C-alpha positions as CSV (number, residue, x, y, z in Angstrom):
1,M,0.0,0.0,-0.3
2,A,1.6,3.4,-1.2
3,T,2.2,6.2,1.4
4,L,0.7,9.7,1.2
5,S,4.2,10.5,0.6
6,Q,4.3,8.3,-2.3
7,W,1.1,9.3,-3.7
8,I,2.2,12.8,-3.8
9,A,5.6,11.9,-5.4
10,G,3.7,9.7,-7.9
11,S,1.5,12.8,-9.0
12,R,4.9,14.4,-10.2
13,P,4.7,17.6,-8.0
14,R,7.7,19.1,-10.6
15,T,5.5,19.3,-13.3
16,L,2.2,20.8,-11.9
17,P,3.5,24.1,-12.8
18,A,2.6,23.4,-16.2
19,S,-1.1,23.2,-15.1
20,L,-1.2,26.3,-12.9
21,V,1.0,28.8,-15.0
22,P,-1.4,28.7,-17.9
23,V,-4.3,30.0,-15.5
24,V,-2.1,32.6,-14.0
25,A,-1.1,34.0,-17.5
26,G,-4.6,33.8,-18.8
27,T,-6.1,35.7,-15.7
28,G,-3.1,38.3,-16.2
29,V,-5.0,38.9,-19.6
30,A,-8.5,39.0,-18.5
31,V,-7.2,41.6,-15.6
32,G,-5.9,43.8,-18.3
33,E,-9.0,43.7,-20.1
34,G,-10.8,44.7,-17.0
35,H,-13.0,41.5,-16.8
36,A,-11.3,39.2,-14.3
37,V,-13.7,37.0,-12.5
38,W,-11.7,35.3,-9.7
39,W,-14.4,32.5,-8.9
40,R,-13.8,31.5,-12.8
41,A,-10.3,31.6,-12.4
42,G,-10.2,29.6,-9.7
43,L,-12.2,26.7,-11.1
44,A,-10.1,26.9,-14.5
45,A,-7.0,26.3,-12.2
46,L,-8.9,23.4,-10.7
47,V,-9.6,22.1,-13.9
48,S,-6.2,22.3,-15.1
49,L,-4.6,21.4,-11.6
50,A,-6.9,18.0,-12.0
51,L,-6.2,17.3,-15.3
52,Q,-2.4,17.6,-15.0
53,V,-2.4,15.0,-12.0
54,G,-5.0,12.7,-13.8
55,V,-2.5,12.7,-16.8
56,N,0.4,11.8,-14.5
57,Y,-1.6,9.1,-12.7
58,S,-2.7,7.9,-16.2
59,N,1.0,7.8,-17.5
60,D,1.8,5.9,-14.5
61,Y,-0.8,3.2,-14.7
62,S,-0.4,2.6,-18.7
63,D,3.4,2.4,-18.5
64,G,3.3,0.6,-15.2
65,V,1.3,-2.2,-16.9
66,R,3.0,-2.3,-20.0
67,G,6.5,-2.4,-18.2
68,T,7.9,0.4,-19.8
69,D,8.8,1.8,-16.1
70,D,10.4,-1.5,-15.1
71,E,13.6,0.4,-15.2
72,R,14.0,3.8,-14.6
73,V,16.3,6.6,-13.7
74,G,13.5,9.1,-12.7
75,P,11.4,10.0,-9.8
76,L,9.0,7.3,-8.3
77,R,6.6,5.6,-10.3
78,L,3.8,3.8,-8.5
79,V,2.9,0.9,-10.6
80,G,6.5,0.2,-12.2
81,S,8.2,0.5,-8.4
82,K,4.9,-1.7,-7.4
83,V,4.2,0.3,-4.5
84,A,0.7,0.7,-5.5
85,R,-1.6,-1.7,-7.5
86,P,-2.3,-0.7,-10.9
87,R,-5.9,-0.6,-10.2
88,Q,-5.4,2.0,-7.6
89,V,-3.6,4.1,-9.6
90,L,-6.2,3.9,-12.5
91,A,-9.0,4.9,-10.0
92,A,-6.6,7.8,-8.9
93,A,-6.5,9.1,-12.6
94,L,-10.2,8.5,-13.3
95,G,-11.3,10.2,-10.0
96,C,-8.9,13.2,-11.2
97,F,-10.6,13.5,-14.7
98,L,-14.0,13.2,-13.1
99,L,-13.1,16.5,-11.0
100,A,-12.2,18.2,-14.0
101,A,-15.1,17.5,-15.4
102,V,-17.5,18.5,-13.0
103,A,-15.6,21.8,-12.7
104,G,-15.5,22.4,-16.2
105,L,-19.3,21.5,-16.3
106,V,-19.5,24.4,-14.0
107,L,-17.6,26.8,-16.3
108,A,-19.5,25.7,-19.3
109,A,-22.8,26.3,-17.6
110,V,-22.0,29.9,-17.1
111,T,-20.3,30.9,-20.2
112,S,-20.9,28.5,-23.2
113,W,-21.7,24.8,-23.8
114,W,-19.2,24.4,-26.6
115,L,-16.7,24.3,-23.8
116,L,-17.6,20.6,-23.0
117,L,-16.4,19.8,-26.5
118,V,-13.0,21.3,-25.4
119,G,-13.2,19.6,-22.0
120,A,-13.7,16.3,-23.6
121,A,-11.1,16.5,-26.1
122,A,-8.8,17.3,-23.1
123,I,-9.7,14.3,-21.2
124,V,-9.3,12.2,-24.1
125,A,-5.8,13.6,-25.1
126,A,-4.9,12.9,-21.3
127,W,-5.9,9.0,-21.5
128,F,-4.5,8.7,-24.9
129,Y,-1.0,10.1,-24.1
130,T,0.0,6.3,-22.8
131,G,-3.4,4.9,-22.9
132,G,-5.1,2.7,-25.2
133,T,-3.6,0.2,-27.9
134,T,-2.0,3.3,-29.8
135,P,-0.8,5.9,-27.4
136,Y,0.2,9.1,-29.1
137,G,2.7,9.5,-26.7
138,Y,4.6,6.7,-28.2
139,R,4.4,8.0,-31.6
140,A,6.3,11.5,-30.7
141,L,3.2,13.6,-30.8
142,G,3.6,14.3,-27.0
143,E,5.4,17.7,-27.1
144,L,2.5,18.7,-29.7
145,S,-0.2,17.9,-27.0
146,V,1.5,19.5,-24.5
147,F,1.9,22.7,-26.5
148,V,-1.8,22.6,-27.6
149,F,-3.5,22.0,-24.4
150,F,-1.2,23.3,-21.6
151,G,-0.4,26.4,-23.7
152,L,-3.0,27.4,-26.1
153,V,-6.0,25.7,-24.6
154,A,-5.2,26.6,-21.0
155,V,-4.2,30.0,-21.4
156,V,-7.0,31.1,-24.1
157,G,-9.7,28.9,-22.4
158,T,-8.9,30.6,-18.8
159,V,-9.4,34.4,-20.7
160,Y,-12.4,33.1,-22.4
161,V,-14.1,32.1,-19.2
162,Q,-13.6,35.1,-17.4
163,V,-14.0,37.6,-20.5
164,E,-16.1,35.7,-22.8
165,G,-14.0,36.4,-25.6
166,V,-10.2,36.1,-27.0
167,P,-8.0,38.9,-27.5
168,W,-4.9,38.6,-29.3
169,E,-3.1,38.7,-26.0
170,A,-4.5,35.3,-25.1
171,W,-2.8,33.7,-28.0
172,A,0.6,36.1,-27.4
173,A,0.7,34.8,-23.8
174,A,-0.2,31.0,-24.6
175,V,2.6,30.5,-27.4
176,P,5.6,31.1,-24.6
177,V,3.7,29.5,-22.1
178,G,3.2,26.5,-24.0
179,L,6.9,26.5,-25.4
180,I,8.2,26.4,-21.2
181,A,5.6,23.5,-20.7
182,C,7.2,21.7,-23.6
183,A,10.6,22.3,-22.3
184,L,9.7,20.2,-19.3
185,L,8.2,17.0,-21.4
186,V,11.7,17.6,-23.3
187,A,13.9,17.4,-20.6
188,N,12.1,14.4,-19.2
189,N,12.2,12.5,-22.2
190,L,15.8,13.2,-23.0
191,R,16.5,11.7,-19.6
192,D,14.7,8.6,-20.7
193,I,16.0,7.8,-24.1
194,P,17.8,4.9,-23.2
195,T,14.9,3.1,-21.3
196,D,12.2,4.3,-23.9
197,T,14.4,3.2,-26.8
198,E,14.8,-0.4,-25.2
199,S,10.8,-0.3,-24.3
200,G,9.7,0.7,-27.6
201,K,8.4,3.9,-26.7
202,R,9.0,6.3,-29.7
203,T,8.9,9.7,-28.0
204,L,10.1,12.6,-30.0
205,A,13.4,12.4,-28.3
206,V,14.2,8.8,-29.3
207,L,13.6,9.9,-33.1
208,L,15.4,13.2,-32.9
209,G,18.3,11.5,-30.8
210,G,20.3,13.3,-28.2
211,P,22.2,16.2,-29.7
212,R,18.9,17.1,-31.6
213,T,16.5,16.9,-28.7
214,R,19.1,19.1,-26.6
215,V,18.7,21.7,-29.0
216,L,14.9,21.3,-28.9
217,Y,15.1,21.9,-24.9
218,A,17.4,25.1,-25.7
219,A,14.5,26.6,-28.3
220,C,11.9,26.0,-25.9
221,A,13.4,27.5,-23.0
222,S,14.6,30.5,-25.0
223,L,12.0,31.6,-27.7
224,P,9.9,32.5,-24.8
225,F,12.0,35.9,-24.3
226,P,12.1,37.4,-28.2
227,I,8.2,36.8,-28.0
228,A,7.8,38.6,-25.0
229,L,9.8,41.5,-26.6
230,A,7.2,41.7,-29.3
231,V,4.5,41.5,-27.2
232,A,6.0,44.5,-25.3
233,A,5.6,46.8,-28.2
234,P,2.1,47.6,-27.2
235,H,2.3,46.2,-23.8
236,P,5.6,47.8,-22.3
237,W,5.4,45.9,-19.0
238,V,5.5,42.8,-20.4
239,L,9.0,43.4,-20.2
240,L,9.3,42.3,-16.8
241,T,9.5,38.6,-18.0
242,L,13.1,39.4,-19.0
243,L,13.7,39.2,-15.2
244,A,13.4,35.3,-15.5
245,A,15.8,35.2,-18.4
246,P,18.7,34.0,-15.9
247,L,16.8,31.2,-14.5
248,S,17.0,29.5,-18.0
249,L,20.5,29.8,-18.0
250,P,21.5,26.6,-15.5
251,P,19.3,24.1,-17.1
252,T,20.2,25.2,-20.6
253,Q,23.7,24.8,-19.8
254,K,23.1,21.2,-18.2
255,V,21.3,20.0,-21.1
256,M,23.7,21.7,-23.7
257,N,27.0,20.4,-22.0
258,G,25.5,16.7,-22.2
259,A,23.7,16.1,-18.9
260,K,22.2,12.4,-18.8
261,G,20.5,10.5,-16.6
262,R,20.0,11.3,-12.9
263,D,21.9,14.5,-14.0
264,L,18.9,15.6,-15.7
265,I,16.4,15.3,-13.0
266,P,17.3,18.9,-11.4
267,V,16.7,20.2,-14.9
268,L,13.0,19.3,-14.2
269,G,12.9,21.5,-10.9
270,E,14.7,24.3,-12.6
271,T,12.6,24.5,-15.8
272,G,9.4,24.5,-13.3
273,R,11.2,27.5,-11.5
274,L,11.7,29.1,-15.0
275,Q,8.1,28.6,-16.0
276,I,6.7,29.7,-12.5
277,A,8.8,32.7,-12.7
278,Y,7.7,33.7,-16.2
279,G,4.2,33.1,-16.3
280,V,3.7,35.1,-13.3
281,L,6.1,38.1,-14.8
282,L,4.1,37.5,-18.1
283,A,0.5,37.7,-16.1
284,L,1.4,41.0,-13.9
285,G,3.0,42.5,-17.2
286,L,-0.4,42.0,-19.4
287,A,-2.6,42.9,-15.9
288,L,-0.6,46.3,-15.8
C-alpha cells in the first residue's frame, strides 16, 4: 500500500507548474481587459490541475502495466515500483478526470456549452497520451499535445471563461507558456531516451536523438523571451518577463553540456522555476 508521500511523489509535483502557470497568465490577460472573474479563474485552475495530476497517474498506470517503467532513473512511479496496485492508480487517474469534468461543467454552464467539447478533448488527450492500444505519446506527439493543451487551450480557455471573448493577447501569452511546458517534457524524455528506446516507446526525443533533443530544449526555454519583446511593443510592462531570463541559463547549460540520466533530474525543477517566474511576470505585465 503506497503511503501519502508516495502518492504525492507519484503525482509528479515538479510538473504541476505546467497546469497552474497557464491559468495565471490567462488571468493576467483578463485583468488587463478589465474583466477578471476570480471564482471562474479558481475553477479553471482546478480543471487544469486535476487534468495534470490525472494524466500523470494515467501515464503511471499505462506505462506501469506495459512494463515501460520497470527500469527508471527518474522519480518514483507507483505501478512500476510496485508500491501501488495498477487498479488503484487507475482509479486515482479517473477520479482526477471526473473532478476536472465537474469543474469544467460549471464553467460551461455560465459561459458556453461549446466548452464541453474542449473539456472532452482534453480528457481524451490525457488518457490516450499513454493509454489505449496506440498511445500517441509513443508516436512522438507528446510535445505537440503539451503545447496545445497546456499552452493554447489552457491560457485561451482561462481568458475566455472570464472575458467571454478571446483578445489577441490571449494567444500571445499562450505560445510562450506552451513552449516552456514543452521544455519540461523534452527534458524528461531526453533523460529517458535509453529506457524508452529499449521498451519501444518512440518519443520525439528517441526519434531526434540526444543532440537534436538538446537543441529543442534550448529553443523551448529561450524563445519565450523574444516573443515577450514582440508583445512588449503595445504592452511595455511585459518586459518584466526578462527578469526570468537568468533562470533559463542553468538548466540550458546542463542540457547543452551533455547531462544524462540522473543529472537531468534537477533540470525539471529548474525548468519548473523558470516556468513559474516567467508566467507570473507575464501575467503581471499583461495585467498592468
